[in-house]
C-alpha positions in Angstrom: -9.5 34.3 -25.1 -9.8 31.0 -23.6 -10.7 30.7 -19.7 -7.8 29.4 -17.7 -7.9 25.7 -16.7 -7.9 26.6 -12.8 -11.1 28.7 -13.4 -12.6 25.8 -15.1 -11.8 23.5 -12.5 -13.2 25.7 -9.9 -16.4 26.1 -12.1 -16.9 22.5 -12.5 -16.4 21.6 -8.7 -19.0 24.3 -7.8 -21.5 23.1 -10.6 -21.3 19.5 -9.1 -21.8 20.5 -5.3 -17.9 20.7 -4.5 -16.2 23.3 -2.4 -12.7 23.8 -4.3 -11.9 27.4 -4.8 -9.2 29.4 -6.6 -7.6 30.1 -3.3 -7.2 26.3 -2.8 -5.6 25.7 -6.0 -3.2 28.6 -5.6 -2.2 27.5 -2.0 -1.5 24.0 -3.0 2.2 22.9 -2.9 3.4 19.4 -3.7 5.3 17.7 -0.5 8.9 16.3 -1.0 9.2 13.7 1.8 11.7 11.5 3.0 10.6 7.9 2.7 10.1 5.6 5.6 12.5 2.6 5.6 12.3 -0.8 7.5 15.1 -3.3 7.5 13.7 -6.9 6.8 15.6 -10.0 6.3 18.6 -8.5 4.8 16.7 -5.7 2.8 15.7 -2.2 3.2 12.2 -1.5 2.2 11.3 2.0 1.5 7.7 3.3 1.6 6.1 6.7 1.6 5.1 8.2 5.1 1.6 9.4 5.9 -0.6 10.5 5.0 -0.1 7.7 2.7 -0.2 3.9 3.9 3.2 3.0 3.0 3.8 2.4 7.0 1.2 -0.4 7.1 3.3 -2.6 4.9 6.5 -1.7 6.8 4.9 -2.3 10.2 3.4 -5.7 8.9 6.9 -6.6 7.6 8.4 -5.6 10.9 5.8 -7.5 13.0 7.1 -10.6 10.9 10.8 -9.9 11.3 11.4 -12.6 14.0 10.0 -15.4 12.2 11.4 -17.8 9.6 9.1 -18.8 6.8 9.8 -21.7 4.6 6.5 -22.5 2.6 4.7 -19.7 0.8 1.2 -20.9 0.8 1.2 -22.8 4.2 -1.2 -21.8 7.0 1.8 -20.6 9.2 2.9 -18.1 6.6 -0.7 -17.0 5.5 -2.1 -16.7 9.0 0.8 -14.8 10.4 0.6 -12.3 7.2 -2.9 -11.7 7.8 -2.8 -11.2 11.5 0.3 -8.8 11.0 -1.7 -6.7 8.2 -4.6 -6.4 10.4 -2.4 -4.9 13.4 -0.7 -2.7 11.2 -4.0 -1.4 9.6 -5.6 -0.8 13.0 -2.8 1.5 13.9 -2.8 3.3 10.5 -6.6 4.0 10.9 -6.2 5.3 14.4 -3.1 7.4 14.2 -2.3 8.3 10.6 -3.6 11.5 8.7 -2.1 14.7 7.4 1.4 14.6 8.9 0.7 18.2 10.1 -2.3 16.9 12.2 -0.5 13.7 13.5 0.4 13.4 17.1 3.2 10.9 16.5 6.0 10.4 14.5 5.1 7.6 12.2 8.7 5.9 12.9 7.1 5.3 16.3 5.1 2.6 14.7 8.4 1.0 13.4 10.3 1.2 16.5 11.8 -2.3 17.6 10.2 -2.4 21.1 7.1 -1.3 19.9 7.1 -4.1 16.9 8.1 -6.6 19.5 5.1 -5.9 21.7 2.7 -5.9 18.8 4.1 -9.2 17.2 3.6 -10.9 20.5 -0.1 -10.6 20.1 0.1 -12.8 17.0 -1.1 -16.3 18.0 -2.5 -19.4 16.2 -6.1 -17.9 16.2 -7.5 -15.1 14.4 -8.0 -12.0 16.6 -10.0 -8.8 15.9 -7.8 -5.9 14.9 -7.0 -3.5 17.6 -4.6 -0.5 17.5 -1.7 -0.4 19.8 -0.1 2.6 21.9 2.9 3.6 20.5 3.1 6.8 22.8 3.9 4.2 25.5 7.1 3.2 24.1 -8.6 3.7 -10.1 -4.9 3.6 -9.9 -1.9 3.3 -12.4 1.7 2.2 -11.2 4.7 2.0 -13.3 8.3 1.1 -12.7 11.0 2.1 -15.0 14.9 1.9 -15.2 17.8 2.7 -17.6 21.2 1.3 -18.4 22.8 3.8 -16.1 20.8 2.4 -13.0 18.4 5.2 -12.6 15.1 3.7 -11.3 11.8 5.1 -10.8 8.7 3.9 -8.7 5.6 6.0 -9.6 1.8 5.7 -9.1 -0.9 8.1 -10.0 -4.7 7.7 -8.9 -8.1 9.4 -9.1 -9.4 6.7 -6.7 -12.4 4.4 -7.0 -12.3 3.9 -10.7 -13.1 7.4 -12.3 -12.7 9.5 -9.1 -15.2 11.9 -8.4 -16.8 11.4 -11.9 -16.5 15.0 -12.6 -14.5 15.8 -15.7 -13.6 19.6 -16.2 -15.1 20.6 -19.5 -12.7 21.7 -22.2 -9.6 20.2 -20.3 -9.9 16.5 -20.0 -9.0 16.8 -16.2 -10.8 14.2 -14.1 -11.3 15.4 -10.4 -10.4 12.8 -8.0 -12.3 11.6 -4.9 -9.4 11.2 -2.1 -11.5 13.0 0.3 -13.5 9.9 0.6 -11.1 8.5 3.1 -11.4 11.5 5.5 -12.9 10.7 9.1 -15.8 12.2 10.8 -14.3 11.3 14.3 -13.2 14.7 15.9 -10.4 12.8 17.8 -8.9 11.4 14.7 -5.6 13.1 13.0 -7.6 12.3 9.7 -10.7 14.3 10.6 -12.3 16.2 7.7 -10.9 19.9 7.7 -10.3 22.2 4.9 -6.7 22.5 3.8 -5.9 19.0 5.0 -4.6 15.9 3.1 -6.5 12.8 3.8 -5.3 9.3 4.4 -4.1 8.0 0.9 -3.7 4.6 -0.4 -1.3 5.2 -3.1 2.3 4.0 -2.3 5.1 3.3 -4.6 7.8 1.2 -3.1 11.5 0.8 -3.4 14.1 -2.0 -2.3 17.6 -1.6 -1.5 20.4 -4.0 0.1 23.5 -2.7 1.9 22.8 0.9 0.4 22.7 -0.5 -3.1 19.4 -0.1 -5.0 17.7 -3.4 -6.2 14.5 -1.8 -7.7 11.1 -0.3 -7.8 7.9 -2.2 -7.0 4.2 -1.5 -6.6 0.8 -3.1 -6.4 -2.4 -1.0 -7.4 -5.6 -1.4 -5.6 -6.7 0.9 -2.7 -6.3 -0.6 0.6 -5.0 -3.9 -1.0 -1.6 -2.1 -1.9 0.3 -2.8 1.4 -1.2 -6.2 1.4 0.2 -6.7 -2.0 3.5 -5.3 -1.0 3.8 -7.5 1.9 2.9 -10.5 -0.3 5.1 -9.8 -3.1 8.2 -8.8 -0.9 8.1 -11.8 1.0 7.6 -14.0 -2.1 10.8 -12.3 -3.3 12.9 -12.2 0.0 11.8 -15.1 2.0 11.0 -17.7 -0.7 13.5 -16.5 -3.6 10.8 -16.0 -6.4 11.7 -14.1 -9.5 9.5 -10.9 -10.0 6.8 -12.5 -12.5 6.5 -15.5 -10.1 6.4 -13.4 -7.2 3.5 -11.4 -8.7 1.9 -14.4 -9.9 1.6 -16.4 -6.7 -2.0 -16.7 -5.2 -2.9 -13.8 -2.9 -5.4 -13.1 0.1 -6.8 -9.8 1.0 -8.0 -8.8 4.5 -11.3 -6.9 4.3 -12.5 -6.4 7.7 -12.8 -7.8 11.4 -12.0 -11.5 10.5 -13.1 -11.6 6.8 -10.4 -12.4 4.4 -10.8 -12.9 0.8 -8.6 -15.6 -0.9 -7.9 -16.4 -4.6 -9.2 -20.0 -5.7 -5.4 -21.0 -6.2 -4.8 -21.0 -2.4 -4.5 -24.5 -1.4 -7.6 -25.9 0.2 -5.7 -27.3 3.2 -4.5 -23.8 4.0 -8.0 -22.4 3.6 -9.4 -25.1 5.9 -6.9 -24.4 8.6 -7.5 -20.6 8.4 -11.3 -21.3 8.9 -10.4 -23.6 12.0 -8.4 -20.6 13.2 -11.2 -18.3 13.2 -10.7 -16.4 9.8 -14.0 -15.8 8.0 -12.8 -17.0 4.6 -14.5 -16.0 1.4 -13.1 -17.5 -2.0 -13.1 -14.6 -4.4 -13.0 -15.6 -8.2 -12.6 -12.0 -9.6 -8.6 -11.6 -9.7 -8.7 -8.0 -10.0 -9.4 -7.3 -6.4 -6.1 -8.6 -5.2 -4.0 -6.0 -6.7 -2.2 -5.3 -9.9 1.6 -4.9 -9.7 4.7 -4.2 -11.5 8.4 -5.1 -10.4 12.0 -4.4 -11.6 14.9 -5.7 -9.8 18.4 -4.9 -10.7 21.4 -7.3 -10.3 24.2 -5.2 -8.8 27.0 -7.7 -9.8 25.9 -7.9 -13.5 24.2 -4.7 -13.8 21.2 -6.5 -15.5 17.5 -6.1 -15.0 14.7 -8.7 -14.5 11.2 -7.4 -14.4 7.7 -8.7 -14.1 4.0 -7.4 -14.9 0.9 -8.4 -13.2 -1.1 -11.3 -14.8 -4.4 -10.1 -13.2 -4.8 -7.2 -15.4 -3.4 -5.3 -18.6 0.3 -4.7 -18.3 3.4 -5.7 -20.0 7.3 -5.5 -19.6 8.7 -3.1 -22.3 12.4 -3.1 -23.2 14.1 -0.7 -25.6 
């Protein structure tokens, strides 16, 4: 008689220094969650709540709500995007974790008064990312849709390429290493503890307008994901780009402190002004680090679809 796969998983984990037990597997239950939602320039953006990082994309969009951007690759647009992402990530890393361990409702980070206070911190110069105080006030993504208007935004990931590097013999199951994102800070809601979910980077997104579904979108790439969401959504909403052009547009990625990677296609005049504003710019020739996205938008009037697939990696739009 073949050994059941749960026992194989436990055995493989134990043989590789892991602590996974049969009781852990038996106790696991998937979580059915209500998406977080933010209204941005006429559209509602839906993202997964913590322990995932969807709140980062939403908070960054909320911080930029009061600005009107007219030029996609200008210093004004890129600088404000970077500063908003830095502030949103600072809040995420301080306050987010397993929702059962968080001391605040993530919607507090999206409250209008809190966003206004945080937005006021964005000036003309780069500044270190610091968390606010809301209490006072290896991934695969796919988007699919059918003729009846059903749409799905789905993402799955073992993380960091091949996850833990452990494949359970006889099963083909690769164990993930999502525990890599636990914190060792005892004051953090994301501190390492048994039975907890660590902060997670995977965030399938969805866009609606006036209660009508527009479509699914996603950008793979670890902590690039909310940064990709911000840029692709603004390309769509603020600059009127179709899905493929919105995905193909040059991107940037905030790394840490004042360091920002940009693609070679970002205009030199924009890069020079970012440097003058205090950003430490690194021109990155490898396109894969800037995320890998897929988008499907539905026209409610014609009931037709238009989609785009990332040009920086393998992928395709398939119609049947």
